[in-house]
A tleap script that builds the chain and sets N, CA, C and O, in Angstrom:
source leaprc.protein.ff14SB
mol = sequence {
  NMET ASN PRO SER SER LEU VAL SER ILE VAL
  ASP ASP ASP GLU SER VAL ARG GLU SER LEU
  PRO ASP LEU LEU LYS GLU PHE GLY PHE THR
  PRO GLN THR PHE SER SER ALA GLU GLU PHE
  LEU ALA ALA ASN GLY THR SER ARG THR LYS
  CYS LEU ILE LEU ASP ILE ALA MET PRO GLY
  MET SER GLY PRO GLU LEU GLN GLN GLU LEU
  LYS ARG ARG LYS ILE ASP ILE PRO ILE ILE
  PHE ILE THR ALA ARG ARG ASP GLU THR GLU
  ARG SER ARG LEU ILE GLU GLN GLY ALA VAL
  ALA TYR LEU ILE LYS PRO PHE SER ASP THR
  ALA LEU LEU GLU ALA LEU ASN SER ALA LEU
  PRO ALA CPRO
}
set mol.1.N position { 29.566 -43.649 11.452 }
set mol.1.CA position { 29.106 -42.411 12.064 }
set mol.1.C position { 29.858 -42.214 13.372 }
set mol.1.O position { 30.073 -43.152 14.140 }
set mol.2.N position { 30.243 -40.992 13.597 }
set mol.2.CA position { 30.917 -40.639 14.836 }
set mol.2.C position { 29.985 -39.742 15.653 }
set mol.2.O position { 29.924 -38.536 15.414 }
set mol.3.N position { 29.260 -40.319 16.614 }
set mol.3.CA position { 28.358 -39.485 17.413 }
set mol.3.C position { 29.128 -38.341 18.059 }
set mol.3.O position { 30.333 -38.435 18.293 }
set mol.4.N position { 28.427 -37.288 18.333 }
set mol.4.CA position { 28.938 -36.046 18.885 }
set mol.4.C position { 29.737 -35.242 17.867 }
set mol.4.O position { 30.310 -34.209 18.214 }
set mol.5.N position { 29.785 -35.698 16.615 }
set mol.5.CA position { 30.402 -34.898 15.563 }
set mol.5.C position { 29.608 -33.615 15.370 }
set mol.5.O position { 28.380 -33.611 15.466 }
set mol.6.N position { 30.322 -32.523 15.097 }
set mol.6.CA position { 29.663 -31.241 14.872 }
set mol.6.C position { 29.073 -31.210 13.463 }
set mol.6.O position { 29.787 -31.369 12.472 }
set mol.7.N position { 27.770 -31.004 13.394 }
set mol.7.CA position { 27.065 -30.888 12.121 }
set mol.7.C position { 26.527 -29.462 12.037 }
set mol.7.O position { 25.741 -29.032 12.881 }
set mol.8.N position { 26.963 -28.735 11.007 }
set mol.8.CA position { 26.505 -27.356 10.832 }
set mol.8.C position { 25.340 -27.324 9.856 }
set mol.8.O position { 25.366 -27.981 8.816 }
set mol.9.N position { 24.328 -26.557 10.202 }
set mol.9.CA position { 23.148 -26.364 9.368 }
set mol.9.C position { 23.188 -24.927 8.872 }
set mol.9.O position { 23.258 -23.990 9.667 }
set mol.10.N position { 23.143 -24.757 7.552 }
set mol.10.CA position { 23.108 -23.415 6.970 }
set mol.10.C position { 21.822 -23.313 6.167 }
set mol.10.O position { 21.689 -23.931 5.111 }
set mol.11.N position { 20.880 -22.534 6.672 }
set mol.11.CA position { 19.577 -22.396 6.020 }
set mol.11.C position { 18.970 -21.061 6.433 }
set mol.11.O position { 19.014 -20.693 7.607 }
set mol.12.N position { 18.408 -20.342 5.478 }
set mol.12.CA position { 17.792 -19.053 5.798 }
set mol.12.C position { 16.404 -19.220 6.411 }
set mol.12.O position { 15.827 -18.244 6.889 }
set mol.13.N position { 15.859 -20.432 6.407 }
set mol.13.CA position { 14.539 -20.708 6.956 }
set mol.13.C position { 14.659 -20.972 8.464 }
set mol.13.O position { 15.242 -21.968 8.893 }
set mol.14.N position { 14.095 -20.059 9.246 }
set mol.14.CA position { 14.218 -20.152 10.695 }
set mol.14.C position { 13.624 -21.445 11.240 }
set mol.14.O position { 14.155 -22.009 12.197 }
set mol.15.N position { 12.526 -21.927 10.645 }
set mol.15.CA position { 11.898 -23.154 11.152 }
set mol.15.C position { 12.837 -24.355 10.993 }
set mol.15.O position { 12.834 -25.255 11.833 }
set mol.16.N position { 13.634 -24.377 9.930 }
set mol.16.CA position { 14.614 -25.450 9.733 }
set mol.16.C position { 15.708 -25.332 10.788 }
set mol.16.O position { 16.119 -26.329 11.382 }
set mol.17.N position { 16.176 -24.106 11.015 }
set mol.17.CA position { 17.236 -23.889 12.011 }
set mol.17.C position { 16.772 -24.206 13.429 }
set mol.17.O position { 17.591 -24.491 14.303 }
set mol.18.N position { 15.452 -24.157 13.662 }
set mol.18.CA position { 14.927 -24.472 14.986 }
set mol.18.C position { 14.638 -25.965 15.157 }
set mol.18.O position { 14.829 -26.507 16.245 }
set mol.19.N position { 14.183 -26.633 14.101 }
set mol.19.CA position { 13.770 -28.031 14.242 }
set mol.19.C position { 14.901 -29.040 14.019 }
set mol.19.O position { 14.977 -30.041 14.732 }
set mol.20.N position { 15.762 -28.799 13.061 }
set mol.20.CA position { 16.813 -29.773 12.761 }
set mol.20.C position { 17.783 -30.022 13.924 }
set mol.20.O position { 18.182 -31.169 14.124 }
set mol.21.N position { 18.178 -29.017 14.691 }
set mol.21.CA position { 19.092 -29.295 15.798 }
set mol.21.C position { 18.551 -30.337 16.783 }
set mol.21.O position { 19.309 -31.173 17.277 }
set mol.22.N position { 17.249 -30.290 17.071 }
set mol.22.CA position { 16.666 -31.263 17.996 }
set mol.22.C position { 16.802 -32.675 17.445 }
set mol.22.O position { 17.142 -33.603 18.179 }
set mol.23.N position { 16.537 -32.835 16.158 }
set mol.23.CA position { 16.657 -34.141 15.514 }
set mol.23.C position { 18.113 -34.611 15.524 }
set mol.23.O position { 18.393 -35.775 15.811 }
set mol.24.N position { 19.026 -33.709 15.211 }
set mol.24.CA position { 20.446 -34.080 15.206 }
set mol.24.C position { 20.912 -34.507 16.597 }
set mol.24.O position { 21.702 -35.441 16.736 }
set mol.25.N position { 20.420 -33.820 17.620 }
set mol.25.CA position { 20.771 -34.203 18.998 }
set mol.25.C position { 20.248 -35.606 19.312 }
set mol.25.O position { 20.930 -36.399 19.961 }
set mol.26.N position { 19.021 -35.908 18.843 }
set mol.26.CA position { 18.464 -37.248 19.040 }
set mol.26.C position { 19.356 -38.301 18.388 }
set mol.26.O position { 19.506 -39.404 18.915 }
set mol.27.N position { 19.943 -37.964 17.251 }
set mol.27.CA position { 20.830 -38.882 16.536 }
set mol.27.C position { 22.217 -38.960 17.184 }
set mol.27.O position { 23.021 -39.823 16.831 }
set mol.28.N position { 22.495 -38.054 18.134 }
set mol.28.CA position { 23.781 -38.081 18.820 }
set mol.28.C position { 24.818 -37.112 18.276 }
set mol.28.O position { 25.996 -37.204 18.621 }
set mol.29.N position { 24.388 -36.179 17.423 }
set mol.29.CA position { 25.312 -35.194 16.863 }
set mol.29.C position { 25.242 -33.892 17.644 }
set mol.29.O position { 24.287 -33.649 18.382 }
set mol.30.N position { 26.248 -33.069 17.477 }
set mol.30.CA position { 26.272 -31.736 18.048 }
set mol.30.C position { 25.922 -30.752 16.932 }
set mol.30.O position { 26.718 -30.572 16.010 }
set mol.31.N position { 24.756 -30.113 16.991 }
set mol.31.CA position { 24.358 -29.200 15.916 }
set mol.31.C position { 24.812 -27.763 16.150 }
set mol.31.O position { 25.009 -27.322 17.282 }
set mol.32.N position { 24.967 -27.060 15.049 }
set mol.32.CA position { 25.308 -25.636 15.066 }
set mol.32.C position { 24.566 -25.040 13.872 }
set mol.32.O position { 24.586 -25.626 12.789 }
set mol.33.N position { 23.916 -23.896 14.042 }
set mol.33.CA position { 23.120 -23.329 12.949 }
set mol.33.C position { 23.638 -21.960 12.509 }
set mol.33.O position { 24.200 -21.192 13.289 }
set mol.34.N position { 23.420 -21.698 11.227 }
set mol.34.CA position { 23.777 -20.415 10.611 }
set mol.34.C position { 22.661 -20.027 9.654 }
set mol.34.O position { 22.083 -20.884 8.985 }
set mol.35.N position { 22.359 -18.732 9.589 }
set mol.35.CA position { 21.266 -18.265 8.727 }
set mol.35.C position { 21.730 -17.971 7.300 }
set mol.35.O position { 20.907 -17.721 6.420 }
set mol.36.N position { 23.045 -18.001 7.070 }
set mol.36.CA position { 23.546 -17.722 5.720 }
set mol.36.C position { 24.923 -18.359 5.539 }
set mol.36.O position { 25.610 -18.692 6.505 }
set mol.37.N position { 25.297 -18.516 4.282 }
set mol.37.CA position { 26.627 -19.036 3.954 }
set mol.37.C position { 27.692 -18.069 4.463 }
set mol.37.O position { 28.732 -18.484 4.974 }
set mol.38.N position { 27.420 -16.781 4.317 }
set mol.38.CA position { 28.375 -15.768 4.764 }
set mol.38.C position { 28.602 -15.849 6.273 }
set mol.38.O position { 29.730 -15.714 6.746 }
set mol.39.N position { 27.514 -16.071 7.029 }
set mol.39.CA position { 27.629 -16.191 8.484 }
set mol.39.C position { 28.475 -17.425 8.841 }
set mol.39.O position { 29.313 -17.370 9.741 }
set mol.40.N position { 28.251 -18.518 8.139 }
set mol.40.CA position { 29.029 -19.744 8.371 }
set mol.40.C position { 30.517 -19.492 8.143 }
set mol.40.O position { 31.348 -19.888 8.960 }
set mol.41.N position { 30.852 -18.838 7.040 }
set mol.41.CA position { 32.259 -18.558 6.735 }
set mol.41.C position { 32.859 -17.570 7.730 }
set mol.41.O position { 34.003 -17.735 8.155 }
set mol.42.N position { 32.099 -16.548 8.103 }
set mol.42.CA position { 32.609 -15.525 9.022 }
set mol.42.C position { 32.850 -16.092 10.418 }
set mol.42.O position { 33.750 -15.638 11.125 }
set mol.43.N position { 32.056 -17.076 10.814 }
set mol.43.CA position { 32.185 -17.663 12.149 }
set mol.43.C position { 33.268 -18.730 12.179 }
set mol.43.O position { 33.464 -19.398 13.194 }
set mol.44.N position { 33.964 -18.887 11.071 }
set mol.44.CA position { 34.968 -19.934 10.949 }
set mol.44.C position { 34.361 -21.285 11.318 }
set mol.44.O position { 34.986 -22.101 11.996 }
set mol.45.N position { 33.116 -21.504 10.852 }
set mol.45.CA position { 32.427 -22.762 11.101 }
set mol.45.C position { 33.098 -23.945 10.445 }
set mol.45.O position { 32.809 -25.094 10.777 }
set mol.46.N position { 33.994 -23.668 9.512 }
set mol.46.CA position { 34.626 -24.748 8.757 }
set mol.46.C position { 35.627 -25.536 9.585 }
set mol.46.O position { 35.882 -26.701 9.279 }
set mol.47.N position { 36.197 -24.947 10.612 }
set mol.47.CA position { 37.307 -25.600 11.300 }
set mol.47.C position { 36.908 -26.869 12.051 }
set mol.47.O position { 37.690 -27.818 12.102 }
set mol.48.N position { 35.719 -26.904 12.631 }
set mol.48.CA position { 35.324 -28.076 13.417 }
set mol.48.C position { 34.186 -28.865 12.795 }
set mol.48.O position { 33.892 -29.972 13.245 }
set mol.49.N position { 33.538 -28.321 11.772 }
set mol.49.CA position { 32.379 -28.973 11.166 }
set mol.49.C position { 32.776 -30.270 10.484 }
set mol.49.O position { 33.691 -30.299 9.660 }
set mol.50.N position { 32.082 -31.338 10.834 }
set mol.50.CA position { 32.342 -32.653 10.232 }
set mol.50.C position { 31.387 -32.957 9.092 }
set mol.50.O position { 31.679 -33.791 8.234 }
set mol.51.N position { 30.231 -32.272 9.082 }
set mol.51.CA position { 29.245 -32.421 8.002 }
set mol.51.C position { 28.439 -31.136 7.936 }
set mol.51.O position { 28.189 -30.485 8.951 }
set mol.52.N position { 28.037 -30.784 6.721 }
set mol.52.CA position { 27.306 -29.545 6.482 }
set mol.52.C position { 25.957 -29.889 5.864 }
set mol.52.O position { 25.888 -30.525 4.812 }
set mol.53.N position { 24.887 -29.464 6.526 }
set mol.53.CA position { 23.543 -29.574 5.954 }
set mol.53.C position { 23.244 -28.199 5.387 }
set mol.53.O position { 23.142 -27.219 6.125 }
set mol.54.N position { 23.104 -28.136 4.073 }
set mol.54.CA position { 23.146 -26.854 3.377 }
set mol.54.C position { 21.943 -26.654 2.476 }
set mol.54.O position { 21.683 -27.464 1.587 }
set mol.55.N position { 21.206 -25.568 2.708 }
set mol.55.CA position { 20.096 -25.205 1.837 }
set mol.55.C position { 20.664 -24.744 0.495 }
set mol.55.O position { 21.761 -24.189 0.435 }
set mol.56.N position { 19.919 -24.975 -0.563 }
set mol.56.CA position { 20.400 -24.597 -1.891 }
set mol.56.C position { 20.123 -23.130 -2.180 }
set mol.56.O position { 21.028 -22.379 -2.545 }
set mol.57.N position { 18.861 -22.724 -2.015 }
set mol.57.CA position { 18.471 -21.360 -2.385 }
set mol.57.C position { 18.411 -20.473 -1.145 }
set mol.57.O position { 17.532 -20.612 -0.295 }
set mol.58.N position { 19.379 -19.554 -1.072 }
set mol.58.CA position { 19.403 -18.591 0.042 }
set mol.58.C position { 19.753 -17.225 -0.517 }
set mol.58.O position { 20.407 -17.130 -1.556 }
set mol.59.N position { 19.323 -16.155 0.166 }
set mol.59.CA position { 19.757 -14.822 -0.248 }
set mol.59.C position { 21.279 -14.723 -0.108 }
set mol.59.O position { 21.870 -15.388 0.743 }
set mol.60.N position { 21.897 -13.913 -0.924 }
set mol.60.CA position { 23.358 -13.802 -0.871 }
set mol.60.C position { 23.975 -15.030 -1.527 }
set mol.60.O position { 23.570 -15.438 -2.616 }
set mol.61.N position { 24.950 -15.607 -0.857 }
set mol.61.CA position { 25.643 -16.781 -1.389 }
set mol.61.C position { 24.738 -18.005 -1.279 }
set mol.61.O position { 24.246 -18.327 -0.197 }
set mol.62.N position { 24.519 -18.687 -2.407 }
set mol.62.CA position { 23.682 -19.889 -2.412 }
set mol.62.C position { 24.468 -21.083 -1.863 }
set mol.62.O position { 25.684 -21.012 -1.684 }
set mol.63.N position { 23.760 -22.166 -1.603 }
set mol.63.CA position { 24.419 -23.384 -1.147 }
set mol.63.C position { 25.486 -23.876 -2.128 }
set mol.63.O position { 26.617 -24.139 -1.719 }
set mol.64.N position { 25.145 -24.005 -3.416 }
set mol.64.CA position { 26.163 -24.431 -4.380 }
set mol.64.C position { 27.353 -23.471 -4.469 }
set mol.64.O position { 28.480 -23.902 -4.711 }
set mol.65.N position { 27.108 -22.182 -4.275 }
set mol.65.CA position { 28.225 -21.223 -4.279 }
set mol.65.C position { 29.126 -21.442 -3.056 }
set mol.65.O position { 30.348 -21.321 -3.153 }
set mol.66.N position { 28.521 -21.763 -1.907 }
set mol.66.CA position { 29.328 -22.075 -0.726 }
set mol.66.C position { 30.139 -23.347 -0.967 }
set mol.66.O position { 31.304 -23.423 -0.578 }
set mol.67.N position { 29.533 -24.334 -1.601 }
set mol.67.CA position { 30.254 -25.568 -1.934 }
set mol.67.C position { 31.501 -25.238 -2.770 }
set mol.67.O position { 32.582 -25.768 -2.513 }
set mol.68.N position { 31.344 -24.375 -3.754 }
set mol.68.CA position { 32.476 -23.992 -4.608 }
set mol.68.C position { 33.521 -23.187 -3.827 }
set mol.68.O position { 34.723 -23.351 -4.038 }
set mol.69.N position { 33.059 -22.327 -2.935 }
set mol.69.CA position { 33.987 -21.534 -2.117 }
set mol.69.C position { 34.812 -22.443 -1.199 }
set mol.69.O position { 36.012 -22.226 -1.026 }
set mol.70.N position { 34.183 -23.439 -0.625 }
set mol.70.CA position { 34.912 -24.385 0.220 }
set mol.70.C position { 35.957 -25.142 -0.602 }
set mol.70.O position { 37.078 -25.360 -0.141 }
set mol.71.N position { 35.586 -25.540 -1.814 }
set mol.71.CA position { 36.556 -26.220 -2.692 }
set mol.71.C position { 37.716 -25.293 -3.012 }
set mol.71.O position { 38.876 -25.705 -2.995 }
set mol.72.N position { 37.394 -24.026 -3.308 }
set mol.72.CA position { 38.433 -23.047 -3.633 }
set mol.72.C position { 39.412 -22.904 -2.461 }
set mol.72.O position { 40.614 -22.737 -2.665 }
set mol.73.N position { 38.884 -22.970 -1.238 }
set mol.73.CA position { 39.724 -22.845 -0.040 }
set mol.73.C position { 40.361 -24.181 0.369 }
set mol.73.O position { 41.074 -24.264 1.369 }
set mol.74.N position { 40.087 -25.217 -0.423 }
set mol.74.CA position { 40.615 -26.569 -0.144 }
set mol.74.C position { 40.130 -27.091 1.216 }
set mol.74.O position { 40.883 -27.704 1.974 }
set mol.75.N position { 38.854 -26.828 1.495 }
set mol.75.CA position { 38.220 -27.311 2.717 }
set mol.75.C position { 37.253 -28.417 2.312 }
set mol.75.O position { 36.308 -28.190 1.557 }
set mol.76.N position { 37.504 -29.601 2.822 }
set mol.76.CA position { 36.709 -30.767 2.431 }
set mol.76.C position { 35.756 -31.153 3.561 }
set mol.76.O position { 36.140 -31.837 4.510 }
set mol.77.N position { 34.512 -30.704 3.442 }
set mol.77.CA position { 33.468 -31.038 4.412 }
set mol.77.C position { 32.360 -31.752 3.634 }
set mol.77.O position { 31.887 -31.226 2.627 }
set mol.78.N position { 31.938 -32.937 4.078 }
set mol.78.CA position { 30.812 -33.592 3.406 }
set mol.78.C position { 29.570 -32.700 3.480 }
set mol.78.O position { 29.263 -32.119 4.521 }
set mol.79.N position { 28.863 -32.605 2.342 }
set mol.79.CA position { 27.692 -31.722 2.263 }
set mol.79.C position { 26.445 -32.524 1.935 }
set mol.79.O position { 26.428 -33.335 1.008 }
set mol.80.N position { 25.393 -32.276 2.724 }
set mol.80.CA position { 24.057 -32.783 2.442 }
set mol.80.C position { 23.233 -31.568 2.047 }
set mol.80.O position { 22.968 -30.693 2.872 }
set mol.81.N position { 22.825 -31.517 0.773 }
set mol.81.CA position { 21.994 -30.392 0.323 }
set mol.81.C position { 20.539 -30.675 0.653 }
set mol.81.O position { 20.070 -31.806 0.528 }
set mol.82.N position { 19.824 -29.625 1.081 }
set mol.82.CA position { 18.385 -29.716 1.303 }
set mol.82.C position { 17.722 -28.614 0.494 }
set mol.82.O position { 18.251 -27.509 0.374 }
set mol.83.N position { 16.559 -28.927 -0.057 }
set mol.83.CA position { 15.879 -27.957 -0.905 }
set mol.83.C position { 14.383 -28.248 -0.952 }
set mol.83.O position { 13.953 -29.372 -0.694 }
set mol.84.N position { 13.604 -27.241 -1.279 }
set mol.84.CA position { 12.169 -27.406 -1.454 }
set mol.84.C position { 11.832 -27.713 -2.918 }
set mol.84.O position { 10.693 -28.056 -3.237 }
set mol.85.N position { 12.819 -27.588 -3.797 }
set mol.85.CA position { 12.586 -27.774 -5.242 }
set mol.85.C position { 13.173 -29.084 -5.731 }
set mol.85.O position { 14.334 -29.396 -5.468 }
set mol.86.N position { 12.361 -29.843 -6.443 }
set mol.86.CA position { 12.868 -31.060 -7.076 }
set mol.86.C position { 13.439 -30.659 -8.434 }
set mol.86.O position { 12.716 -30.156 -9.295 }
set mol.87.N position { 14.726 -30.881 -8.620 }
set mol.87.CA position { 15.397 -30.534 -9.873 }
set mol.87.C position { 16.478 -31.585 -10.123 }
set mol.87.O position { 17.566 -31.518 -9.551 }
set mol.88.N position { 16.168 -32.548 -10.978 }
set mol.88.CA position { 17.086 -33.661 -11.224 }
set mol.88.C position { 18.409 -33.209 -11.837 }
set mol.88.O position { 19.455 -33.790 -11.548 }
set mol.89.N position { 18.371 -32.188 -12.671 }
set mol.89.CA position { 19.611 -31.687 -13.279 }
set mol.89.C position { 20.514 -31.116 -12.197 }
set mol.89.O position { 21.707 -31.416 -12.148 }
set mol.90.N position { 19.939 -30.297 -11.337 }
set mol.90.CA position { 20.703 -29.707 -10.235 }
set mol.90.C position { 21.207 -30.802 -9.294 }
set mol.90.O position { 22.362 -30.776 -8.869 }
set mol.91.N position { 20.345 -31.755 -8.974 }
set mol.91.CA position { 20.729 -32.858 -8.099 }
set mol.91.C position { 21.935 -33.597 -8.661 }
set mol.91.O position { 22.918 -33.819 -7.953 }
set mol.92.N position { 21.862 -33.973 -9.921 }
set mol.92.CA position { 22.964 -34.708 -10.560 }
set mol.92.C position { 24.258 -33.903 -10.522 }
set mol.92.O position { 25.323 -34.439 -10.218 }
set mol.93.N position { 24.157 -32.616 -10.832 }
set mol.93.CA position { 25.344 -31.753 -10.861 }
set mol.93.C position { 25.986 -31.644 -9.471 }
set mol.93.O position { 27.206 -31.739 -9.339 }
set mol.94.N position { 25.165 -31.447 -8.446 }
set mol.94.CA position { 25.700 -31.283 -7.092 }
set mol.94.C position { 26.328 -32.587 -6.573 }
set mol.94.O position { 27.367 -32.557 -5.914 }
set mol.95.N position { 25.708 -33.702 -6.866 }
set mol.95.CA position { 26.268 -34.998 -6.460 }
set mol.95.C position { 27.587 -35.226 -7.198 }
set mol.95.O position { 28.567 -35.682 -6.609 }
set mol.96.N position { 27.601 -34.906 -8.493 }
set mol.96.CA position { 28.835 -35.016 -9.290 }
set mol.96.C position { 29.955 -34.169 -8.697 }
set mol.96.O position { 31.123 -34.556 -8.737 }
set mol.97.N position { 29.597 -33.025 -8.152 }
set mol.97.CA position { 30.588 -32.107 -7.584 }
set mol.97.C position { 30.943 -32.459 -6.139 }
set mol.97.O position { 31.655 -31.711 -5.468 }
set mol.98.N position { 30.444 -33.598 -5.667 }
set mol.98.CA position { 30.894 -34.079 -4.372 }
set mol.98.C position { 29.888 -34.097 -3.234 }
set mol.98.O position { 30.221 -34.548 -2.138 }
set mol.99.N position { 28.669 -33.622 -3.458 }
set mol.99.CA position { 27.679 -33.666 -2.376 }
set mol.99.C position { 27.362 -35.112 -2.011 }
set mol.99.O position { 27.330 -35.986 -2.877 }
set mol.100.N position { 27.132 -35.352 -0.742 }
set mol.100.CA position { 26.806 -36.692 -0.260 }
set mol.100.C position { 25.355 -37.035 -0.572 }
set mol.100.O position { 25.040 -38.170 -0.928 }
set mol.101.N position { 24.467 -36.039 -0.437 }
set mol.101.CA position { 23.040 -36.286 -0.644 }
set mol.101.C position { 22.337 -35.000 -1.053 }
set mol.101.O position { 22.845 -33.895 -0.860 }
set mol.102.N position { 21.146 -35.182 -1.626 }
set mol.102.CA position { 20.282 -34.092 -2.070 }
set mol.102.C position { 18.884 -34.471 -1.591 }
set mol.102.O position { 18.229 -35.321 -2.194 }
set mol.103.N position { 18.431 -33.849 -0.516 }
set mol.103.CA position { 17.144 -34.192 0.076 }
set mol.103.C position { 16.108 -33.114 -0.216 }
set mol.103.O position { 16.385 -31.918 -0.127 }
set mol.104.N position { 14.903 -33.569 -0.566 }
set mol.104.CA position { 13.800 -32.656 -0.853 }
set mol.104.C position { 12.998 -32.452 0.432 }
set mol.104.O position { 12.576 -33.413 1.074 }
set mol.105.N position { 12.795 -31.175 0.798 }
set mol.105.CA position { 11.977 -30.850 1.976 }
set mol.105.C position { 10.506 -31.124 1.649 }
set mol.105.O position { 10.086 -30.815 0.533 }
set mol.106.N position { 9.731 -31.664 2.520 }
set mol.106.CA position { 10.132 -32.218 3.806 }
set mol.106.C position { 10.704 -33.625 3.596 }
set mol.106.O position { 10.130 -34.431 2.864 }
set mol.107.N position { 11.816 -33.906 4.232 }
set mol.107.CA position { 12.439 -35.221 4.109 }
set mol.107.C position { 12.221 -35.972 5.424 }
set mol.107.O position { 11.952 -35.372 6.465 }
set mol.108.N position { 12.344 -37.281 5.353 }
set mol.108.CA position { 12.107 -38.096 6.548 }
set mol.108.C position { 13.342 -38.098 7.453 }
set mol.108.O position { 14.460 -37.838 7.008 }
set mol.109.N position { 13.112 -38.395 8.716 }
set mol.109.CA position { 14.215 -38.535 9.665 }
set mol.109.C position { 15.173 -39.620 9.179 }
set mol.109.O position { 16.391 -39.476 9.277 }
set mol.110.N position { 14.606 -40.706 8.656 }
set mol.110.CA position { 15.410 -41.829 8.171 }
set mol.110.C position { 16.305 -41.405 7.015 }
set mol.110.O position { 17.477 -41.778 6.970 }
set mol.111.N position { 15.759 -40.625 6.075 }
set mol.111.CA position { 16.557 -40.166 4.930 }
set mol.111.C position { 17.725 -39.311 5.400 }
set mol.111.O position { 18.835 -39.429 4.880 }
set mol.112.N position { 17.475 -38.450 6.385 }
set mol.112.CA position { 18.545 -37.603 6.908 }
set mol.112.C position { 19.598 -38.447 7.620 }
set mol.112.O position { 20.796 -38.240 7.424 }
set mol.113.N position { 19.162 -39.388 8.437 }
set mol.113.CA position { 20.112 -40.235 9.158 }
set mol.113.C position { 20.956 -41.061 8.180 }
set mol.113.O position { 22.157 -41.226 8.389 }
set mol.114.N position { 20.338 -41.573 7.125 }
set mol.114.CA position { 21.094 -42.328 6.119 }
set mol.114.C position { 22.139 -41.434 5.453 }
set mol.114.O position { 23.271 -41.859 5.226 }
set mol.115.N position { 21.760 -40.206 5.143 }
set mol.115.CA position { 22.704 -39.269 4.527 }
set mol.115.C position { 23.851 -38.960 5.492 }
set mol.115.O position { 25.010 -38.903 5.081 }
set mol.116.N position { 23.532 -38.761 6.765 }
set mol.116.CA position { 24.566 -38.489 7.766 }
set mol.116.C position { 25.504 -39.684 7.921 }
set mol.116.O position { 26.715 -39.514 8.064 }
set mol.117.N position { 24.942 -40.888 7.893 }
set mol.117.CA position { 25.779 -42.093 7.990 }
set mol.117.C position { 26.698 -42.220 6.780 }
set mol.117.O position { 27.819 -42.712 6.905 }
set mol.118.N position { 26.240 -41.786 5.626 }
set mol.118.CA position { 27.086 -41.790 4.422 }
set mol.118.C position { 28.178 -40.738 4.525 }
set mol.118.O position { 29.316 -40.962 4.114 }
set mol.119.N position { 27.816 -39.592 5.079 }
set mol.119.CA position { 28.760 -38.478 5.183 }
set mol.119.C position { 29.825 -38.731 6.246 }
set mol.119.O position { 30.976 -38.318 6.100 }
set mol.120.N position { 29.430 -39.409 7.304 }
set mol.120.CA position { 30.315 -39.612 8.450 }
set mol.120.C position { 30.461 -41.110 8.729 }
set mol.120.O position { 29.874 -41.623 9.682 }
set mol.121.N position { 31.239 -41.808 7.904 }
set mol.121.CA position { 31.400 -43.239 8.115 }
set mol.121.C position { 32.038 -43.538 9.464 }
set mol.121.O position { 32.755 -42.711 10.027 }
set mol.122.N position { 31.768 -44.710 9.959 }
set mol.122.CA position { 32.355 -45.123 11.246 }
set mol.122.C position { 33.862 -45.085 11.167 }
set mol.122.O position { 34.439 -45.434 10.137 }
set mol.123.N position { 34.520 -44.661 12.255 }
set mol.123.CA position { 35.984 -44.568 12.246 }
set mol.123.C position { 36.651 -45.925 12.116 }
set mol.123.O position { 37.879 -46.010 12.093 }
savepdb mol mol.pdb
quit
């Protein structure tokens, strides 16, 4: 893990965008939030983001669609998917397509930190 790494959160749920940054700061990361995949892409969030915490179901472009768009653009950012729905088929598919983790809301601080440590190995 590289503390102070920029971790972008893309989630349409305002409570997630308000609470996760505080936790990420406690872990030593620099958080940045976006309310949609489109906002993340428009803000050129991809250039400095070291890890992406990405909601699956959002209005407009979904999390998995953003994952595919990043692949299409040849942008390799580790992705931790978060969702309120338990779906083993979806989980398996997203992990197969390169996601680091698939966390079910509400997830523990420990589960998130473990996923971040997997996404951002020590230099």
